[in-house]
N, C-alpha and C positions, 0 to 999 in steps of 0.2 A: 424395352422395344420402343417405347414412345420417344426416349431420348435419342435413339439412333435415328428414327424417322424424322424428328425435328432437326437433327444435326444435318442429314442429308438434304432436307428441305431448305435450310438456311444456306447451305453450300450451293445448291442449284440456283438459289434466287441471287446470291452474291455473283456467281459466274455470269448469269443472265445480265446483271446490271453492269458489270465490267464490260462484257461484250458489246452492249448497247452503247456504253460511253464511247468505247473505241470507234464504233461505227459512226457516231456523230462527228468524229474528227476526220474520217476518211471519206472522200467523195467518190472514189473508185473501189471496185471489187473485182475479185478474180472472175473471170469471164467476160468482163467488160471490154469494149473497143478502147483502144489507147485514144485518149483525147488528142485533138489536133492542136499544135502549137508551133510557133517559130521560135528559134533561139539563136544566139550569136555564137557561131561555131569558132570564130576568131575575131579579133578586133575589127569592126566595121563589116563584117560578113555574116549574113544570116541565112539559115536553112530552115526547112520544115521537117518535123519528125517523120512525116509520111514519106519523105525521101529515103528513109531507111527500112521501109516495108520490104518483106522478104528475108530479113535478117532476125536473128535473135537479139533483142535489144535489152540491155540492163541500164536502168536509170537509178542513180544514187542521189538522194537529196541530203545535203549535210550543211553544216556551218563550221568555220575555222575554229570557233570558240567552244564547240560542243565536245565534252569529253568522250562520250560513246562513239561520237564519229571519228575521233582521233585514235580509238582503239581499233575501230572497224576498218578504216581506210588502208592501213599498212597490210592488213590481212587481204583486202580486196586486190591490192597490188600484187601480192605474192600468190594468192590461191586462185585468182580469177584472171586478172590482167596479164601477168607474166605468162600463163598457160595458153591464153586465147587471143592475145593481141594480134597475131598474124592471121587469124581465121577470118576469111572474107565474109563468113556467115554470121559474124558477131559484131555488134556496135555497142559501145559503152560510153554513157555520159554521166558525168558527176556535176551537179549543180550546186553552187554556193548560195544558199538562201540569204537574201539580202546583202550580198556581197559582189563587189565589181572586180574588174581585172586588177585594179590597184592593190587589193588584198590577196587576190587568188594567185597572181603570178609569183610574188615572193613566198607565199605559203607553199605552193607546189615545189618551188626550188628548195626551200628549207627542208621540207619532208622527203625530197628526192623521189617523188612520184613521177612515173613516166606516162600516165594516162592524162587526158584533158580534164581540166577543171574549168567550168564554165560559169559565167556570172548569171544570177537570177536576182538582180538588184531589187526588183519591184515585186518579187514573188509571182511573176507571171507563169512560170512553170509549176512552181510548188502549189499554187492555187488551184491547178487543174486536178491534183490529187488529194490535197488535205488542207486543213485549217492551220494545224500546228503539229509539233512533235517530229524530232529527227533523231537519228538517221532514219531514212526510209529507202527500201530497195523495191523497185517494180521491175518485174521481168515480163517482157512482150514476146510472144512467138512470132513467127515469120508471117502469120496472117493478121497481125495487128491486134491480137487478143491478149489481155492481161492473164498471165498464168501464175503469177507469184506476186505477193506483196508482204512486206514486213515493216514493222515500226519498232525503232530502238535497236540496240545490239545485244544479242545473246548468242554465245558461242554455237550452241546446238542448232539454233535457227539458222545461223549463218552457214554452218556446214551443210544443212539441207539445201540451201540456195546454191552452194558450190557444186553439190552433187547434181542438182537439176540442170544446171548449166552444162556440167561435163556430159551428162546423159544426152541432152538435147543436141548439143554440138557433134557428139559421136554418132548420133543417129543420122545427122545431116551428112557426115563423111561417108557412112557406109551405104547410103542411098544412091 
């Protein structure tokens, strides 16, 4: 009985320490307001993220050299973007951490992505959400509240994001 109690206690402490270390890396949490920031939507043209309030917004933070990002983005294309790209209630932004147009344009062409991939050369956008670790997905509701965040790529976690987006956008259509 003591061994079981000790094992459970060690497991609880381990999970607690892991959760705390993850929190130190993340500046935002579910329920927070979306931080305000400007970004370049095309070469030489900037917009503010608040311009998209009223829409369901998905922000993906990645890098071209990141293996999990390169697993996730083709799935984002197929399971999210291809389904919802024409939905006026949905906005999707992919930011290349520490990468400019010079890397992102050829990367997008090579991979055949049809969604925008935007530069975040100085981590201006990334630093609103975290210190490190990619890929990241942040989903913001139409009121500007963060309703979902993930770090890294895991198939089960990704599928829960897809279902959440599908559900939120189908609710918008039926209202």
